[in-house]
C-alpha positions as CSV (number, residue, x, y, z in Angstrom):
1,G,-9.5,5.0,8.3
2,F,-12.5,6.6,10.2
3,V,-11.9,10.0,8.6
4,L,-11.6,8.6,5.0
5,A,-14.7,6.4,5.5
6,Y,-16.7,9.3,7.0
7,A,-15.8,11.6,4.1
8,E,-16.7,8.9,1.6
9,L,-20.0,8.1,3.1
10,A,-20.9,11.8,3.5
11,K,-20.5,12.4,-0.3
12,P,-23.7,12.3,-2.4
13,R,-24.0,9.2,-4.5
14,K,-22.6,9.6,-8.0
15,T,-24.0,7.9,-11.0
16,G,-23.0,7.4,-14.6
17,S,-19.7,8.9,-15.9
18,A,-19.2,11.0,-12.8
19,R,-18.6,7.8,-10.7
20,L,-15.0,6.7,-10.5
21,S,-14.2,3.0,-10.8
22,V,-12.3,1.5,-7.9
23,L,-9.1,1.2,-10.0
24,R,-9.3,4.9,-11.1
25,Y,-9.9,5.9,-7.6
26,V,-6.8,4.1,-6.4
27,R,-4.8,5.3,-9.3
28,R,-5.7,9.0,-8.5
29,R,-4.5,8.6,-5.0
30,L,-1.3,6.7,-5.9
31,T,-0.2,9.4,-8.4
32,V,0.3,11.7,-5.4
33,I,2.2,9.4,-3.1
34,Y,3.9,6.8,-5.3
35,P,6.6,8.9,-6.9
36,A,8.0,10.0,-3.5
37,F,7.7,6.4,-2.2
38,F,9.5,4.9,-5.2
39,L,12.3,7.5,-5.0
40,S,12.8,6.6,-1.3
41,L,12.9,2.9,-2.2
42,L,15.4,3.5,-4.9
43,L,17.6,5.5,-2.6
44,K,17.4,2.8,0.1
45,V,18.4,0.1,-2.4
46,A,21.2,2.2,-3.8
47,Y,22.7,3.1,-0.5
48,A,22.0,-0.1,1.5
49,P,21.8,-2.9,-1.1
50,A,20.2,-6.2,-0.1
51,N,22.7,-8.8,0.8
52,T,20.6,-11.9,1.0
53,P,18.3,-13.7,-1.4
54,F,15.4,-13.1,0.9
55,L,15.9,-9.4,0.8
56,W,16.1,-9.4,-2.9
57,S,13.0,-11.6,-3.2
58,M,11.0,-9.1,-1.1
59,L,11.9,-6.1,-3.3
60,P,9.0,-6.6,-5.8
61,L,6.5,-6.6,-2.9
62,H,7.8,-3.2,-1.8
63,A,7.9,-1.8,-5.4
64,F,4.2,-2.7,-5.8
65,L,3.2,-1.6,-2.3
66,M,2.2,-5.1,-1.3
67,Q,4.7,-5.7,1.6
68,S,2.0,-5.6,4.3
69,W,-0.4,-7.8,2.3
70,L,1.9,-10.8,2.8
71,P,3.8,-10.3,6.0
72,I,6.5,-12.9,5.3
73,C,9.2,-13.3,7.9
74,T,12.6,-15.2,8.0
75,T,15.5,-15.7,10.3
76,L,18.8,-14.3,8.9
77,E,22.1,-16.0,9.4
78,S,22.8,-13.7,12.4
79,G,19.7,-15.1,14.1
80,V,17.7,-11.9,13.7
81,V,14.1,-12.3,12.6
82,T,13.1,-9.9,9.9
83,C,9.7,-9.4,8.2
84,A,8.9,-8.1,4.7
85,P,6.9,-5.0,5.7
86,W,10.0,-3.4,7.4
87,L,12.8,-4.5,5.2
88,Y,13.5,-1.5,3.0
89,N,11.5,1.5,4.1
90,G,9.9,0.5,7.4
91,E,7.6,3.5,7.6
92,A,6.0,2.6,4.2
93,W,4.1,-0.3,5.6
94,F,1.3,2.1,6.1
95,L,1.1,2.9,2.4
96,S,0.7,-0.7,1.7
97,V,-2.2,-0.9,4.1
98,L,-3.7,2.2,2.7
99,V,-3.8,0.7,-0.8
100,I,-5.9,-2.2,0.7
101,F,-8.2,0.3,2.4
102,W,-8.6,2.3,-0.9
103,L,-9.4,-1.0,-2.8
104,F,-12.2,-1.8,-0.3
105,L,-13.5,1.7,0.6
106,R,-15.6,2.4,-2.5
107,P,-17.4,-1.1,-2.6
108,L,-18.0,-1.0,1.1
109,A,-19.3,2.5,1.0
110,E,-21.7,1.5,-1.8
111,F,-22.8,-1.5,0.3
112,F,-23.6,0.6,3.4
113,R,-25.3,3.4,1.3
114,Q,-27.8,0.8,0.0
115,R,-28.7,-0.3,3.5
């Protein structure tokens, strides 16, 4: 987070059409990582399908990279506690957090530039 924030604040301020909106900024970054993430999610679902309603209900959160936004946990029949961020591709929780960071990075950078 520090490196991304430092790089964003070190850039000169852009105005007019050269300035990206927050959604375009996030979309540009997701076009690089989302295809590989989605392929890994599809492979995980294909080779280890969900076997409980809870697992199936958490699949949309993973597909939209929102699994860490709502860290929902449940106890399975076996007594094991499982949480949404680690259900399908456990390492992808970071991508979910990174999306939140990207959504807030630009507005916060603008706020601190004005101070």
